[in-house]
N, C-alpha and C positions, 0 to 999 in steps of 0.2 A: 504493500499500499504506499502510495506517495504521501507527501505531506499535504495536509488540508489546506485548500487554497482560502487565505484569510479575506479574499475579496469576492467570495462566491455569491454574496447577496446583492452585488451591484450589476447593473444593466451594461456598463461600459468598463472594459479593462484597458489599461494603458500598459504598453510594453516598449522597452528600448531594445531595439534589434541588434545594436552593435555591442555594447558593453555588457548588458545584463542578460542577454539571451532572449530570443523571441517567445519561448515558452514559459518565460519566467516573468509574470506581471509584477510591476512594482506598485500599482494602485488600482483602485476601482471607484467608479463615480456613477451618480445617479443620472446625470444629464451632460449632454455635450452640445455646444453651438458652435457653428462656423464651418462645419464639414461639408454641409450639403450646398450652401450658397456659393461656396468657392468654385463650384462647377458652372455657374452661370456666366455665360459669355455676352458681352454687349459689343456689337460691331467687331467681332474677333479679337477683342481685348480680354486677356485673361488676367484677373486680379487675385492676388493671394492675400487673404485675410488671416487674421490670428483665430486660433481655436481655443475655446474656452470650456474647461471641464469644471462641472459644479457638483458640490455636495458629495464628497468622497473621503476615502482613507488612502493613505500612501505610506510607503516605507520611508521613514524620514531620513535615514542615511543614504539610501539610494538617490533621493531628490535632492538632498543637500550636496552630494557629490556632483550632480548634474548641474545645479546652480552655480556651484563653485567654478566648474569647468567652463560654464556658458559666460562667466564674468571674466575669462581670460583676456588680459589686456591687449595683446597684439593680435592673436587670432583665436576668437572664442570657439571652443569645441562644440559642435553640434552633433546630434545623433539622429538617426532615423527612428521615428516613433510610429508605433501601430496602435490604433484605437480600435477596439473589437466590441461591436454590439452584440449582446446575447439575448436570446429568447427567455421565457419564463422557466423553460426547463434547463437553462444554463448552456444551451448549445449556441456556438457563434452563428450569426446570420449574415453579418456584413462587417467589412474591416475597411479602415482608411489608413493608408501610410502617408505620414507627414516626412517629407525629405528635409534634411538639415534642420531639425527642430530644436529649439532651445526655450527654456522657461524664460518669460519676460515679467510675469507678475504672479504673485500668490497671495491669497487672503486665508489666513488661518492661525494656528499657534505658531509660537517661535519654533524654528526648526533647529534640531540638534542632531549630530551625528551618532546618535546612539543605537540606531538599528531597529527602533521600535516603530509601530505603526501609529500614525497620528491622524486625526480628523482634519479635513481641509474644506473650506468653503468654495474656493475657487483656485484654478490653475490655468494661466493663460500661456500659450505656447505660440511663438511665431515660428515660420517654416518657409521653406523655399519652393515648396510644391506640394501638391496632394494628389492622391490617386486611390481608387478603389482597388483593393486587392482581395485575393481569395481568403475567406474567413478561416482562421485556425485558432 
């Protein structure tokens, strides 16, 4: 038996596909905004907007490491992030890949690198592109 997923009660999982492994989610959220309107095109112009995840729980050390890397002075480190929408049975039904994502804003408790899960009201990610990918 594998370790129980601490985010199993959340509709959306977020995974960082580079550093933390695609099958290892580091957070779960109840709501996500910004993934669908990013596909709207007006006169052939494709705009990339921020994605906001709301009302969730994250692994504080993983997020703090990502925030610290994203604040790099010369060349901020960005990761590919995958957001997975799950149905009531917990099965993935749709996934979005954010290329070159980095956290730009978070609302919630003070983050510490302790490795424990913390509640978070909002996490906003900027990214360089978004695409629908096979759910996993």
